[in-house]
C-alpha positions in Angstrom: 133.2 116.1 178.4 132.6 115.2 174.8 133.1 117.9 172.3 129.9 118.8 170.4 126.6 117.0 169.4 124.1 117.1 167.6 119.8 115.8 167.6 118.2 115.6 164.9 114.3 113.8 165.3 112.5 113.1 162.0 108.9 112.1 162.5 107.7 110.9 159.6 104.6 111.4 157.9 102.4 108.4 157.3 100.6 110.6 154.3 104.2 111.3 152.6 104.6 109.8 149.1 108.2 108.8 149.7 108.8 105.0 148.8 110.3 102.7 151.4 111.8 99.7 152.7 110.1 97.5 154.8 111.3 99.4 158.8 111.1 102.8 157.5 107.2 102.0 156.2 106.8 100.3 159.9 107.7 104.1 161.4 105.1 105.6 158.7 102.2 103.9 159.9 102.6 104.5 163.8 103.6 108.0 163.3 106.7 106.9 165.1 109.7 109.4 165.3 113.0 108.7 164.3 115.8 110.0 166.1 119.3 110.6 165.2 122.7 111.7 167.7 125.7 112.8 166.2 128.5 113.2 168.8 132.0 114.6 168.2 133.8 112.2 171.0 137.2 113.3 171.0 138.0 109.9 172.6 134.9 107.8 173.7 136.9 105.6 175.9 137.5 107.6 178.1 134.1 109.1 178.3 131.6 106.0 177.6 129.7 107.0 181.1 129.0 110.2 179.6 128.4 109.4 175.9 125.7 106.6 177.2 123.9 109.6 179.6 123.2 111.3 176.4 122.1 108.4 174.2 119.3 107.3 176.6 119.0 111.5 177.5 117.5 111.7 173.9 116.4 108.3 173.8 118.9 107.5 170.2 117.3 105.4 167.3 121.0 105.8 165.7 124.3 107.5 167.1 126.9 108.4 164.9 130.5 109.3 166.7 133.7 111.2 164.8 136.8 111.2 166.3 136.2 108.1 168.3 139.9 107.4 169.0 139.6 104.1 169.1 142.7 101.4 168.3 141.8 97.8 166.4 142.9 96.2 169.8 139.9 97.7 171.5 136.9 95.9 171.6 133.9 96.5 170.9 132.5 95.3 173.9 134.2 97.6 176.0 132.7 100.6 174.9 128.9 99.9 173.7 126.3 97.9 174.4 124.7 95.2 172.7 121.7 97.1 172.2 123.2 98.4 169.0 124.6 97.2 166.0 127.7 98.4 165.7 129.7 99.3 162.9 133.2 100.9 163.4 136.2 102.7 160.6 139.0 102.5 163.3 142.2 104.8 162.2 145.8 103.7 163.3 147.0 106.8 163.9 146.4 109.0 166.9 142.6 110.1 166.8 140.3 110.2 164.2 137.8 107.4 163.4 134.4 107.0 163.6 131.3 104.2 164.6 127.6 103.6 163.5 125.3 102.4 165.9 121.5 101.4 164.9 
């Protein structure tokens, strides 16, 4: 079981005065929401199916995972789909590590 998670749904107001980059402008013009999912995984490698069910349930745009438990010899393809761009920071010691999917 994944330890804990937080879902943040940001609906960008098209009338806001925020100066934004092109991608954020596209979200603002269409008034779409941006869904951010933060997950404390405690070794996601053994919980891949549960992890992806959580991502699909909330239709997440950005996922931040902590305590991933990955080591450098585990490839992105073993745990993540090609639907997201993956950024990882693994720890050589037991536990820890993080990843970002966007």
